[in-house]
MDTraj code that builds the backbone (N, CA, C; nanometers):
import mdtraj as md
import numpy as np

residues = "MET ALA GLU PRO LEU ILE LEU ALA VAL PRO LYS GLY ARG ILE LEU GLU GLU ALA LEU PRO LEU LEU ALA ARG VAL GLY ILE VAL PRO GLU PRO ALA PHE ALA ASP GLU GLY SER ARG ALA LEU ARG PHE THR THR ASP ASN PRO ALA ILE ASP LEU ILE ARG VAL ARG ALA PHE ASP VAL ALA THR PHE VAL ALA HIS GLY ALA ALA GLN LEU GLY ILE VAL GLY SER ASP VAL LEU ALA GLU PHE ASP TYR SER GLU LEU TYR ALA PRO VAL ASP LEU GLY ILE GLY HIS CYS ARG LEU SER VAL ALA GLU PRO ALA ASP MET ALA ALA GLN ASP ASP PRO ARG GLY TRP SER HIS VAL ARG ILE ALA THR LYS TYR PRO HIS VAL THR ARG ARG HIS PHE GLU ALA ARG GLY VAL GLN ALA GLU CYS VAL LYS LEU ASN GLY ALA MET GLU LEU ALA PRO VAL LEU GLY LEU ALA PRO ARG ILE VAL ASP LEU VAL SER SER GLY ARG THR LEU LYS GLU ASN GLY LEU VAL GLU VAL GLU VAL ILE SER GLN VAL THR SER ARG LEU VAL VAL ASN ARG ALA ALA PHE LYS THR ARG PRO GLU VAL VAL PRO LEU VAL ASP ALA PHE ARG ARG ALA VAL GLU ARG VAL PRO ALA".split()
xyz = np.array([
    [6.4217, 3.5700, 4.5000],
    [6.5181, 3.5923, 4.5190],
    [6.5992, 3.5924, 4.6267],
    [6.7128, 3.5445, 4.6265],
    [6.8103, 3.5124, 4.7679],
    [6.8015, 3.6291, 4.8425],
    [6.8250, 3.6110, 4.9716],
    [6.8645, 3.7307, 5.0771],
    [7.0095, 3.7751, 5.0644],
    [7.0230, 3.9412, 5.0290],
    [7.1508, 3.9703, 5.0355],
    [7.2613, 3.8788, 5.0928],
    [7.3913, 3.8804, 5.0504],
    [7.5001, 3.8291, 5.1494],
    [7.5580, 3.9424, 5.2188],
    [7.5596, 3.9492, 5.3663],
    [7.6202, 3.9989, 5.4199],
    [7.7451, 4.0006, 5.4773],
    [7.8155, 4.1220, 5.4474],
    [7.9668, 4.1333, 5.4600],
    [8.0130, 4.2310, 5.5934],
    [8.0564, 4.1669, 5.6943],
    [8.1054, 4.2365, 5.8027],
    [8.2165, 4.3407, 5.7996],
    [8.2043, 4.4537, 5.8403],
    [8.3732, 4.5097, 5.8372],
    [8.3574, 4.6070, 5.9770],
    [8.5193, 4.6258, 6.0024],
    [8.5269, 4.7062, 6.1005],
    [8.5443, 4.8167, 6.1324],
    [8.4948, 4.8821, 6.2213],
    [8.5096, 5.0412, 6.2448],
    [8.6428, 5.0514, 6.2428],
    [8.6779, 5.2007, 6.2192],
    [8.8314, 5.2727, 6.2473],
    [8.9063, 5.2253, 6.1343],
    [9.0422, 5.2171, 6.1394],
    [9.1454, 5.2464, 6.0754],
    [9.1403, 5.1275, 5.9414],
    [9.1161, 5.0023, 5.9659],
    [9.0976, 4.8972, 5.8580],
    [8.9996, 4.9245, 5.7938],
    [8.9038, 4.9870, 5.8090],
    [8.7829, 5.0123, 5.7147],
    [8.8354, 5.0976, 5.5968],
    [8.9028, 5.2107, 5.6318],
    [8.9452, 5.3329, 5.5801],
    [9.0494, 5.2291, 5.4639],
    [9.1331, 5.1675, 5.5177],
    [9.2325, 5.0697, 5.4003],
    [9.1469, 4.9899, 5.3322],
    [9.0368, 4.9373, 5.3779],
    [8.9395, 4.8322, 5.3070],
    [8.8467, 4.8847, 5.2117],
    [8.8121, 5.0247, 5.2091],
    [8.7092, 5.0813, 5.1088],
    [8.7441, 5.0979, 5.0007],
    [8.8965, 5.1193, 4.9477],
    [8.9342, 5.1156, 4.8129],
    [8.9438, 4.9605, 4.7507],
    [8.9657, 4.8814, 4.8347],
    [8.9693, 4.7163, 4.7916],
    [8.8242, 4.6806, 4.7922],
    [8.7321, 4.7456, 4.8563],
    [8.5736, 4.6453, 4.8426],
    [8.5309, 4.7463, 4.6796],
    [8.5942, 4.8774, 4.6785],
    [8.5569, 4.9277, 4.5224],
    [8.5963, 4.8494, 4.4139],
    [8.7199, 4.8179, 4.4267],
    [8.7960, 4.7337, 4.3106],
    [8.7017, 4.5846, 4.3021],
    [8.6391, 4.5526, 4.4115],
    [8.5796, 4.4387, 4.4043],
    [8.4431, 4.4335, 4.3414],
    [8.3840, 4.5765, 4.3430],
    [8.2459, 4.6171, 4.2845],
    [8.1887, 4.6305, 4.4241],
    [8.2041, 4.7023, 4.5340],
    [8.1090, 4.6670, 4.6493],
    [8.1603, 4.8278, 4.6711],
    [8.0643, 4.9161, 4.6700],
    [8.0490, 5.0512, 4.6896],
    [7.9352, 5.0765, 4.7769],
    [7.9438, 5.1284, 4.9221],
    [7.8557, 5.1365, 5.0083],
    [7.7529, 5.2455, 4.9766],
    [7.6413, 5.2682, 5.0011],
    [7.5389, 5.3587, 4.9971],
    [7.5824, 5.4745, 5.0552],
    [7.5400, 5.6292, 5.0154],
    [7.6135, 5.7326, 5.0684],
    [7.6096, 5.7518, 5.2435],
    [7.4907, 5.7075, 5.2992],
    [7.4899, 5.7072, 5.4669],
    [7.6018, 5.6413, 5.5050],
    [7.6817, 5.5522, 5.4631],
    [7.7725, 5.4620, 5.5251],
    [7.8866, 5.5421, 5.5319],
    [7.9029, 5.6826, 5.4841],
    [7.9939, 5.7861, 5.5161],
    [7.9738, 5.8753, 5.5809],
    [7.8505, 5.8682, 5.6316],
    [7.8104, 5.9824, 5.7096],
    [7.8355, 5.9400, 5.8738],
    [7.9148, 6.0087, 5.9346],
    [7.9620, 6.0186, 6.0623],
    [7.8405, 5.9986, 6.1535],
    [7.7716, 6.0791, 6.1198],
    [7.6386, 6.0979, 6.2033],
    [7.5253, 6.0120, 6.1967],
    [7.5289, 5.9261, 6.0921],
    [7.4160, 5.8444, 6.0934],
    [7.4739, 5.7205, 6.2157],
    [7.3412, 5.6300, 6.2885],
    [7.3552, 5.5387, 6.3649],
    [7.3016, 5.3988, 6.3040],
    [7.3010, 5.4154, 6.1623],
    [7.2735, 5.2913, 6.1070],
    [7.3817, 5.1914, 6.0879],
    [7.3472, 5.0793, 6.1347],
    [7.4792, 4.9514, 6.1317],
    [7.4693, 4.8932, 6.0112],
    [7.3299, 4.8807, 5.9251],
    [7.3544, 4.7752, 5.8203],
    [7.3361, 4.8730, 5.7122],
    [7.3874, 4.8625, 5.5868],
    [7.4033, 4.9566, 5.4618],
    [7.3848, 4.8522, 5.3103],
    [7.3188, 4.9374, 5.2453],
    [7.3047, 4.8438, 5.0977],
    [7.4255, 4.8848, 5.0304],
    [7.4531, 4.8424, 4.9470],
    [7.5674, 4.8707, 4.8187],
    [7.5101, 4.8815, 4.7041],
    [7.6030, 4.9225, 4.6152],
    [7.5693, 4.9300, 4.4631],
    [7.5330, 4.7682, 4.4211],
    [7.5760, 4.7095, 4.4647],
    [7.5682, 4.5583, 4.4148],
    [7.4292, 4.4799, 4.5138],
    [7.3051, 4.4713, 4.4643],
    [7.2051, 4.4301, 4.5284],
    [7.1811, 4.3060, 4.6105],
    [7.3182, 4.2403, 4.5327],
    [7.2973, 4.1011, 4.6140],
    [7.4246, 4.1016, 4.7566],
    [7.4390, 4.2106, 4.8141],
    [7.5692, 4.2377, 4.8922],
    [7.5167, 4.3716, 4.9842],
    [7.5071, 4.3375, 5.1388],
    [7.4791, 4.4333, 5.2131],
    [7.5837, 4.4513, 5.3202],
    [7.6200, 4.5501, 5.3582],
    [7.7544, 4.5788, 5.4838],
    [7.6774, 4.5877, 5.6030],
    [7.7485, 4.5265, 5.7110],
    [7.7614, 4.5760, 5.8578],
    [7.8775, 4.6394, 5.9051],
    [7.8305, 4.7232, 5.9738],
    [7.9718, 4.7904, 6.0250],
    [7.9642, 4.7415, 6.1865],
    [8.0547, 4.6917, 6.2174],
    [8.0680, 4.6339, 6.3904],
    [8.2212, 4.6533, 6.4482],
    [8.2489, 4.6262, 6.5594],
    [8.3634, 4.6252, 6.6428],
    [8.4475, 4.5248, 6.5856],
    [8.5588, 4.5465, 6.5654],
    [8.6582, 4.4608, 6.4814],
    [8.6360, 4.3530, 6.5499],
    [8.6586, 4.3077, 6.6876],
    [8.6477, 4.1764, 6.7707],
    [8.5072, 4.1360, 6.7539],
    [8.4134, 4.1684, 6.6949],
    [8.2759, 4.1270, 6.6899],
    [8.2688, 4.0773, 6.5152],
    [8.3319, 4.1091, 6.4109],
    [8.3445, 4.0774, 6.2849],
    [8.3438, 3.9445, 6.2827],
    [8.4543, 3.8650, 6.3906],
    [8.4592, 3.7305, 6.3713],
    [8.3407, 3.6443, 6.4135],
    [8.2525, 3.6985, 6.5402],
    [8.1614, 3.6209, 6.6078],
    [8.0430, 3.6677, 6.5042],
    [8.0170, 3.7367, 6.4389],
    [7.8981, 3.7726, 6.3474],
    [7.9022, 3.6458, 6.2453],
    [8.0224, 3.6545, 6.1738],
    [8.0697, 3.5363, 6.0893],
    [8.0539, 3.3886, 6.1442],
    [8.1093, 3.3677, 6.2283],
    [8.1295, 3.2622, 6.2740],
    [7.9938, 3.1909, 6.2901],
    [7.8947, 3.2651, 6.3652],
    [7.7512, 3.1950, 6.3770],
    [7.6329, 3.2472, 6.2404],
    [7.7174, 3.2699, 6.1454],
    [7.6306, 3.2743, 6.0227],
    [7.5677, 3.3835, 6.0283],
    [7.5346, 3.5019, 6.1002],
    [7.4715, 3.5958, 6.1099],
    [7.5503, 3.7112, 5.9766],
    [7.6540, 3.6722, 5.9309],
    [7.6768, 3.7564, 5.8529],
    [7.7542, 3.6237, 5.7380],
    [7.7717, 3.6405, 5.6201],
    [7.8176, 3.5266, 5.5653],
    [7.9817, 3.5473, 5.5353],
    [8.0267, 3.6786, 5.5297],
    [8.1559, 3.7182, 5.5118],
    [8.1852, 3.8276, 5.5985],
    [8.3293, 3.8427, 5.6018],
    [8.3803, 3.9596, 5.6866],
    [8.5172, 3.9961, 5.6326],
    [8.5766, 4.0982, 5.7216],
    [8.7150, 4.1340, 5.7089],
    [8.7515, 4.1698, 5.8796],
    [8.8444, 4.0980, 5.8841],
    [8.9158, 4.0866, 6.0350],
    [9.0561, 4.0690, 6.0468],
    [9.1206, 4.1235, 6.1441],
    [9.2517, 4.1048, 6.1668],
    [9.2833, 3.9675, 6.2077],
    [9.4006, 3.9004, 6.1653],
    [9.4448, 3.8070, 6.2023],
    [9.4774, 3.7758, 6.3597],
    [9.4974, 3.8933, 6.4188],
    [9.4984, 3.8940, 6.5770],
    [9.3671, 3.8267, 6.6201],
    [9.2499, 3.8825, 6.5814],
    [9.0960, 3.8399, 6.6232],
    [9.0846, 3.7153, 6.5986],
    [9.1533, 3.6610, 6.4886],
    [9.1361, 3.4937, 6.4348],
    [9.1720, 3.4150, 6.5218],
    [9.3145, 3.4806, 6.5623],
    [9.4054, 3.3750, 6.6807],
    [9.3482, 3.3820, 6.7982],
    [9.2899, 3.4921, 6.8396],
    [9.2332, 3.5417, 6.9869],
    [9.1253, 3.3992, 6.9836],
    [9.0252, 3.3987, 6.8770],
    [8.9077, 3.3147, 6.9068],
    [8.9226, 3.1974, 6.8480],
    [8.9778, 3.1690, 6.7545],
    [8.9904, 3.0347, 6.6889],
    [8.8827, 2.9572, 6.6319],
    [8.7914, 3.0286, 6.5670],
    [8.6566, 2.9617, 6.5329],
    [8.6652, 2.8749, 6.4276],
    [8.6447, 2.7702, 6.4797],
    [8.6564, 2.6457, 6.3545],
    [8.5505, 2.6652, 6.2615],
    [8.4516, 2.7661, 6.2517],
    [8.3338, 2.7748, 6.1826],
    [8.3923, 2.8735, 6.0571],
    [8.5124, 2.9293, 6.0704],
    [8.5743, 3.0516, 5.9809],
    [8.6808, 2.9715, 5.8916],
    [8.6495, 3.0294, 5.7739],
    [8.7496, 3.0033, 5.6754],
    [8.8125, 3.1441, 5.6436],
    [8.9552, 3.1417, 5.6118],
    [8.9939, 3.2782, 5.5903],
    [9.0895, 3.2522, 5.4543],
    [9.0134, 3.2499, 5.3380],
    [9.0994, 3.2143, 5.2025],
    [9.1489, 3.3382, 5.1650],
    [9.1333, 3.4587, 5.1963],
    [9.2289, 3.5732, 5.1409],
    [9.3007, 3.6769, 5.2510],
    [9.4600, 3.6534, 5.2095],
    [9.4924, 3.7512, 5.3039],
    [9.5034, 3.9140, 5.2419],
    [9.4492, 4.0318, 5.2649],
    [9.3998, 4.1299, 5.2113],
    [9.5077, 4.2333, 5.1965],
    [9.6161, 4.1708, 5.2792],
    [9.7361, 4.2856, 5.2610],
    [9.7114, 4.4160, 5.3341],
    [9.6024, 4.4527, 5.3929],
    [9.5729, 4.6084, 5.4850],
    [9.5981, 4.5500, 5.6148],
    [9.5732, 4.6736, 5.6938],
    [9.5900, 4.6645, 5.8592],
    [9.7361, 4.6174, 5.9036],
    [9.8166, 4.6525, 5.8251],
    [9.9682, 4.6237, 5.9035],
    [10.0048, 4.6535, 6.0232],
    [10.0301, 4.5779, 6.0925],
    [10.0773, 4.6088, 6.2477],
    [10.1059, 4.4806, 6.2982],
    [10.1440, 4.4954, 6.4431],
    [10.2193, 4.3486, 6.5317],
    [10.1553, 4.3851, 6.6662],
    [10.1159, 4.2455, 6.7132],
    [10.0978, 4.2123, 6.8295],
    [10.2233, 4.1911, 6.9266],
    [10.2531, 4.2803, 7.0158],
    [10.3697, 4.2789, 7.0957],
    [10.3406, 4.3085, 7.2281],
    [10.4545, 4.2531, 7.3010],
    [10.4794, 4.2776, 7.4595],
    [10.5336, 4.4056, 7.4732],
    [10.4949, 4.4968, 7.5789],
    [10.5416, 4.6100, 7.5848],
    [10.5620, 4.6327, 7.7444],
    [10.6511, 4.7079, 7.8040],
    [10.6369, 4.7605, 7.9500],
    [10.6923, 4.8901, 7.9673],
    [10.7163, 4.9407, 8.0664],
    [10.7789, 5.0848, 8.0919],
    [10.9235, 5.0918, 8.0606],
    [10.9674, 5.2021, 7.9964],
    [11.1109, 5.2019, 7.9740],
    [11.2113, 5.1891, 8.0588],
    [11.1793, 5.2062, 8.1498],
    [11.2902, 5.1955, 8.2777],
    [11.3133, 5.0711, 8.3462],
    [11.1597, 4.9791, 8.3136],
    [11.2056, 4.8456, 8.3657],
    [11.2628, 4.7580, 8.2301],
    [11.2308, 4.8046, 8.0971],
    [11.3067, 4.7474, 7.9909],
    [11.4461, 4.7402, 7.9662],
    [11.4734, 4.8614, 8.0425],
    [11.6172, 4.8859, 8.0500],
    [11.7197, 4.7889, 8.1354],
    [11.6670, 4.7129, 8.2066],
    [11.7048, 4.6162, 8.3221],
    [11.6648, 4.4540, 8.3113],
    [11.5888, 4.4698, 8.2081],
    [11.5046, 4.3387, 8.1929],
    [11.5518, 4.2371, 8.0488],
    [11.5434, 4.1272, 8.0855],
    [11.5495, 4.0269, 7.9977],
    [11.4528, 3.9252, 7.9498],
    [11.3479, 3.9627, 7.8558],
    [11.2651, 3.8470, 7.8581],
    [11.2665, 3.6775, 7.8574],
    [11.4315, 3.6498, 7.8216],
    [11.4458, 3.5092, 7.8389],
    [11.4591, 3.4646, 7.9707],
    [11.4605, 3.5661, 8.0497],
    [11.4672, 3.5073, 8.2143],
    [11.3119, 3.5019, 8.2808],
    [11.2386, 3.5618, 8.2020],
    [11.1042, 3.5578, 8.2617],
    [11.0323, 3.4101, 8.2817],
    [10.9697, 3.4030, 8.4322],
    [10.9149, 3.2542, 8.4543],
    [10.7558, 3.2731, 8.4700],
    [10.7448, 3.4264, 8.5076],
    [10.5981, 3.4548, 8.5441],
    [10.5830, 3.5944, 8.5088],
    [10.4374, 3.6324, 8.4174],
    [10.4293, 3.7495, 8.3815],
    [10.3217, 3.7767, 8.4309],
    [10.2848, 3.9165, 8.4443],
    [10.1532, 3.9507, 8.4664],
    [10.1052, 4.0531, 8.3617],
    [10.0045, 4.0458, 8.3043],
    [9.9944, 4.1188, 8.1437],
    [9.8673, 4.1750, 8.1400],
    [9.8608, 4.2992, 8.1194],
    [9.7089, 4.3347, 8.0507],
    [9.7081, 4.3422, 7.9174],
    [9.5753, 4.2744, 7.8527],
    [9.5649, 4.2561, 7.7208],
    [9.4137, 4.2340, 7.6904],
    [9.3687, 4.2550, 7.5707],
    [9.2538, 4.1976, 7.5363],
    [9.2684, 4.0845, 7.4502],
    [9.3870, 4.0069, 7.4331],
    [9.4249, 3.8955, 7.3767],
    [9.4606, 3.8101, 7.5017],
    [9.4041, 3.7311, 7.5629],
    [9.4348, 3.6640, 7.6738],
    [9.4861, 3.5270, 7.6456],
    [9.3910, 3.4743, 7.5576],
    [9.4210, 3.3643, 7.4895],
    [9.5543, 3.3469, 7.4198],
    [9.5431, 3.4286, 7.3408],
    [9.6807, 3.4376, 7.2185],
    [9.8157, 3.4646, 7.3337],
    [9.8043, 3.5579, 7.4226],
    [9.9089, 3.5612, 7.5121],
    [9.9464, 3.4479, 7.6103],
    [9.8611, 3.3758, 7.6327],
    [9.8629, 3.2512, 7.7276],
    [9.9224, 3.1715, 7.6507],
    [9.8807, 3.1389, 7.5150],
    [9.9573, 3.0113, 7.4292],
    [10.0907, 3.0733, 7.3854],
    [10.1513, 3.2184, 7.3790],
    [10.2464, 3.2411, 7.3203],
    [10.3514, 3.2050, 7.4532],
    [10.3391, 3.2547, 7.5771],
    [10.4185, 3.2232, 7.6593],
    [10.4251, 3.0645, 7.7287],
    [10.3039, 3.0010, 7.7230],
    [10.3058, 2.9011, 7.7617],
    [10.4030, 2.8004, 7.6595],
    [10.4333, 2.8393, 7.5552],
    [10.5069, 2.7817, 7.4730],
    [10.6457, 2.7843, 7.4893],
    [10.6895, 2.8865, 7.5681],
    [10.8182, 2.9193, 7.6024],
    [10.8432, 2.8840, 7.7720],
    [10.7489, 2.8167, 7.8338],
    [10.7410, 2.7662, 7.9525],
    [10.7260, 2.8623, 8.0832],
    [10.6507, 2.9890, 8.0134],
    [10.6439, 3.1095, 8.1113],
    [10.4799, 3.0976, 8.1291],
    [10.4836, 3.0990, 8.2727],
    [10.3303, 3.1242, 8.3134],
    [10.2959, 3.2723, 8.3042],
    [10.1496, 3.3015, 8.2156],
    [10.1228, 3.4010, 8.2219],
    [10.0116, 3.4539, 8.2850],
    [9.9913, 3.5459, 8.3844],
    [9.8432, 3.5743, 8.4594],
    [9.8052, 3.6904, 8.3513],
    [9.6960, 3.6765, 8.2948],
    [9.6419, 3.7815, 8.2075],
    [9.5130, 3.8865, 8.2718],
    [9.5431, 3.9885, 8.2727],
    [9.3960, 4.0618, 8.3295],
    [9.3585, 4.1184, 8.1996],
    [9.2132, 4.1001, 8.1789],
    [9.1617, 4.1300, 8.0531],
    [9.0968, 4.2549, 8.0552],
    [9.1475, 4.3513, 7.9520],
    [9.1120, 4.4864, 7.9204],
    [9.0596, 4.4950, 7.7861],
    [8.9496, 4.5917, 7.7627],
    [8.9308, 4.6085, 7.6359],
    [8.9912, 4.7406, 7.5602],
    [9.0560, 4.8181, 7.6389],
    [9.0969, 4.9235, 7.5848],
    [9.1746, 5.0062, 7.6962],
    [9.2315, 5.1290, 7.6374],
    [9.3453, 5.2103, 7.7362],
    [9.4223, 5.1356, 7.8092],
    [9.4691, 5.0300, 7.7186],
    [9.5753, 4.9362, 7.8009],
    [9.7140, 4.9783, 7.8417],
    [9.7006, 5.0903, 7.7791],
    [9.8834, 5.1743, 7.8216],
    [9.8610, 5.2411, 7.9735],
    [9.7486, 5.2368, 8.0376],
    [9.7533, 5.2615, 8.1414],
    [9.7438, 5.1743, 8.2645],
    [9.7500, 5.0644, 8.2189],
    [9.7629, 4.9051, 8.3100],
    [9.8987, 4.9573, 8.3932],
    [10.0401, 4.9478, 8.3198],
    [10.1680, 4.9652, 8.3938],
    [10.1631, 5.1043, 8.4784],
    [10.1179, 5.2148, 8.4352],
    [10.0979, 5.3357, 8.5030],
    [10.0377, 5.3396, 8.6186],
    [9.9412, 5.2822, 8.6239],
    [9.8486, 5.2747, 8.7363],
    [9.8445, 5.1346, 8.8177],
    [9.9303, 5.0415, 8.7969],
    [9.9749, 4.9364, 8.8707],
    [9.8934, 4.8251, 8.8699],
    [9.8004, 4.8231, 8.7614],
    [9.7137, 4.7259, 8.7220],
    [9.8205, 4.5793, 8.6745],
    [9.8919, 4.6061, 8.5858],
    [10.0060, 4.4948, 8.5569],
    [10.1201, 4.5788, 8.5176],
    [10.2389, 4.5226, 8.5204],
    [10.3244, 4.5733, 8.4858],
    [10.3849, 4.5753, 8.3108],
    [10.3003, 4.4728, 8.2552],
    [10.3450, 4.4935, 8.0996],
    [10.2193, 4.4833, 8.0466],
    [10.1834, 4.4922, 7.9002],
    [10.0508, 4.5035, 7.8029],
    [10.1215, 4.4245, 7.7188],
    [10.0164, 4.3403, 7.6264],
    [10.0293, 4.3095, 7.5113],
    [9.9164, 4.3519, 7.4287],
    [9.9604, 4.4072, 7.3042],
    [9.8266, 4.4949, 7.2522],
    [9.9008, 4.5123, 7.0969],
    [9.8358, 4.5631, 7.0050],
    [9.8758, 4.5871, 6.8810],
    [9.9480, 4.7085, 6.8479],
    [10.0600, 4.7072, 6.7644],
    [10.1579, 4.8244, 6.7805],
    [10.1523, 4.8623, 6.6235],
    [10.1555, 4.9710, 6.5802],
    [10.1326, 5.0226, 6.4368],
    [10.2813, 5.1074, 6.4387],
    [10.2791, 5.2408, 6.4902],
    [10.3588, 5.3110, 6.4606],
    [10.4791, 5.3309, 6.5755],
    [10.4010, 5.2900, 6.7023],
    [10.4599, 5.2724, 6.8184],
    [10.4564, 5.4160, 6.9201],
    [10.3770, 5.5051, 6.8442],
    [10.3765, 5.6292, 6.9050],
    [10.2765, 5.6559, 7.0209],
    [10.1828, 5.5654, 7.0334],
    [10.1370, 5.5594, 7.1788],
    [10.1827, 5.4775, 7.2763],
    [10.2537, 5.3970, 7.2603],
    [10.3482, 5.3441, 7.3665],
    [10.4426, 5.4539, 7.4179],
    [10.5125, 5.5149, 7.2894],
    [10.6254, 5.6221, 7.3706],
    [10.5632, 5.7189, 7.4336],
    [10.4395, 5.7607, 7.3980],
    [10.3705, 5.8659, 7.4652],
    [10.3585, 5.8481, 7.6194],
    [10.3399, 5.7209, 7.6081],
    [10.2673, 5.6668, 7.7634],
    [10.4052, 5.5978, 7.8483],
    [10.5221, 5.6264, 7.8102],
    [10.6764, 5.5833, 7.8434],
    [10.6734, 5.4178, 7.8518],
    [10.6558, 5.3478, 7.7408],
    [10.6134, 5.2204, 7.7168],
    [10.7114, 5.1681, 7.6044],
    [10.7767, 5.0781, 7.5844],
    [10.8674, 5.0262, 7.4893],
    [10.8336, 4.8780, 7.4400],
    [10.8379, 4.8212, 7.3011],
    [10.8227, 4.7190, 7.2673],
    [10.9344, 4.6302, 7.3368],
    [10.8956, 4.5089, 7.3730],
    [11.0252, 4.4232, 7.4185],
    [11.0372, 4.2773, 7.3491],
    [10.9244, 4.2389, 7.2726],
    [10.8707, 4.1232, 7.2026],
    [10.7770, 4.1468, 7.1411],
    [10.7901, 4.0736, 6.9900],
    [10.6690, 4.0611, 6.8926],
    [10.6330, 3.9281, 6.8821],
    [10.4912, 3.9215, 6.9264],
    [10.4476, 3.7733, 6.9392],
    [10.3876, 3.7441, 6.7759],
    [10.3363, 3.8406, 6.6934],
    [10.2930, 3.7771, 6.5815],
    [10.2936, 3.9272, 6.4866],
    [10.2887, 3.8988, 6.3686],
    [10.2857, 4.0109, 6.2468],
    [10.1388, 4.0022, 6.2223],
    [10.0695, 4.1347, 6.2036],
    [9.9077, 4.1095, 6.1745],
    [9.8907, 4.2013, 6.0324],
    [9.7994, 4.1235, 5.9828],
    [9.7385, 4.1939, 5.8448],
    [9.5846, 4.1381, 5.8623],
    [9.5039, 4.1790, 5.7583],
    [9.3505, 4.1748, 5.7933],
    [9.3201, 4.0776, 5.6503],
    [9.2151, 4.0003, 5.7312],
    [9.1968, 3.8746, 5.5989],
    [9.0317, 3.8779, 5.5865],
    [9.0210, 3.8103, 5.4668],
    [8.8679, 3.8096, 5.4247],
    [8.8460, 3.6896, 5.4802],
    [8.7381, 3.6765, 5.5736],
    [8.6662, 3.5614, 5.6497],
    [8.5347, 3.5176, 5.5553],
    [8.5181, 3.3901, 5.5707],
    [8.3904, 3.3239, 5.5322],
    [8.3307, 3.2045, 5.6073],
    [8.2097, 3.2318, 5.6763],
    [8.1464, 3.1052, 5.6876],
    [8.1542, 2.9934, 5.6393],
    [8.1885, 2.8875, 5.6888],
    [8.2418, 2.7406, 5.6391],
    [8.1080, 2.7023, 5.5767],
    [7.9560, 2.6740, 5.6607],
    [7.8399, 2.6785, 5.6079],
    [7.8128, 2.7339, 5.4778],
    [7.8241, 2.8675, 5.4667],
    [7.7804, 2.9703, 5.3994],
    [7.8440, 2.9296, 5.2547],
    [7.9731, 2.9027, 5.2733],
    [8.0926, 2.8772, 5.1373],
    [8.0218, 2.7666, 5.0514],
    [7.9485, 2.6725, 5.1437],
    [7.8904, 2.5320, 5.0961],
    [7.7459, 2.5705, 5.0259],
    [7.7031, 2.6325, 5.0918],
    [7.5284, 2.6413, 5.0528],
    [7.5049, 2.7933, 4.9902],
    [7.5999, 2.8741, 4.9879],
    [7.5549, 3.0125, 4.9117],
    [7.6613, 2.9941, 4.7752],
    [7.6265, 2.9322, 4.6708],
    [7.6753, 2.9448, 4.5535],
    [7.7713, 3.0755, 4.4991],
    [7.6842, 3.2227, 4.5355],
    [7.7482, 3.3071, 4.5306],
    [7.8820, 3.3418, 4.5742],
    [7.9141, 3.2912, 4.6974],
    [8.0022, 3.2986, 4.7699],
    [8.1292, 3.3080, 4.7277],
    [8.1514, 3.1951, 4.6467],
    [8.2778, 3.1576, 4.5610],
    [8.3110, 3.2643, 4.4872],
    [8.2393, 3.2888, 4.3805],
    [8.2614, 3.4131, 4.2933],
    [8.3297, 3.5299, 4.3388],
    [8.2780, 3.5860, 4.4567],
    [8.2966, 3.6840, 4.5222],
    [8.4241, 3.6840, 4.6108],
    [8.4631, 3.5793, 4.6819],
    [8.5637, 3.5240, 4.7281],
    [8.7007, 3.5485, 4.6177],
    [8.6641, 3.4623, 4.5186],
    [8.7817, 3.5102, 4.3704],
    [8.7920, 3.6098, 4.3519],
    [8.6846, 3.7295, 4.3551],
    [8.7072, 3.8695, 4.3232],
    [8.7985, 3.9470, 4.4061],
    [8.7891, 3.8874, 4.5515],
    [8.8660, 3.9658, 4.6480],
    [9.0107, 3.9361, 4.6226],
    [9.0362, 3.7971, 4.5870],
    [9.1575, 3.7709, 4.5553],
    [9.2312, 3.8353, 4.4510],
    [9.1305, 3.8502, 4.3634],
    [9.1784, 3.9146, 4.2080],
    [9.2157, 4.0782, 4.2443],
    [9.1482, 4.1267, 4.3342],
    [9.1527, 4.2441, 4.3734],
    [9.2861, 4.2821, 4.4444],
    [9.3040, 4.1906, 4.5379],
    [9.4455, 4.1981, 4.6072],
    [9.5686, 4.1864, 4.5167],
    [9.5346, 4.0703, 4.4230],
    [9.6665, 4.0804, 4.3382],
    [9.6893, 4.1888, 4.2252],
    [9.5838, 4.2760, 4.2258],
    [9.6136, 4.4000, 4.1353],
    [9.6718, 4.5168, 4.2056],
    [9.6549, 4.5063, 4.3477],
    [9.7184, 4.6205, 4.4248],
    [9.8745, 4.6354, 4.4329],
    [9.8925, 4.7757, 4.3513],
    [10.0272, 4.8128, 4.3236],
    [10.1038, 4.8187, 4.4719],
    [10.2456, 4.7464, 4.4206],
    [10.3461, 4.7424, 4.5342],
    [10.3893, 4.8517, 4.5977],
])
top = md.Topology()
chain = top.add_chain()
for i, resn in enumerate(residues, 1):
    res = top.add_residue(resn, chain, resSeq=i)
    for name in ("N", "CA", "C"):
        top.add_atom(name, md.element.get_by_symbol(name[0]), res)
traj = md.Trajectory(xyz[None], top)
């Protein structure tokens, strides 16, 4: 019997939205998956041919690209940042809606025009996406890599602007920041390791099941 397929899922908000979708596909994790006190990272499901691993959102792409997991659920922001050639993203799952935006302090934004920028210093965990975005406009972007607490960077003088995911905008507002530019709209995708797509025949029907599950989602 073949080893179970491994599906990598991200911790946090996207996972909450993904669970009903997984159920429609016929993937229901074991009870321990919902135990917040559990330190386990790999879980069985009611489908003996599929196991889940729960990792950080940025790590989903890495696990799948290197073949440690055959499939994964990951935001288009992560795919754009890493741009792994080993990944195939056949299905937009229509969950995890947000946007990747440039933000700065409200008092700066009141007298600032992004069209006049020639050089920017930006704190972000998306340095590659950020540089590409600004290079396309002829703007030099100096990126300070952070993995969290982005909103502190302008307050503490690390960088005057940030690039980060924005959903409701509440976190920005509470830290005195405002959006001044949207880089891209973001949704979560089903990603597949290209080699596994060719060598594991059970992957294709599973991809098709995700596609059908997305099409059945009520508007």
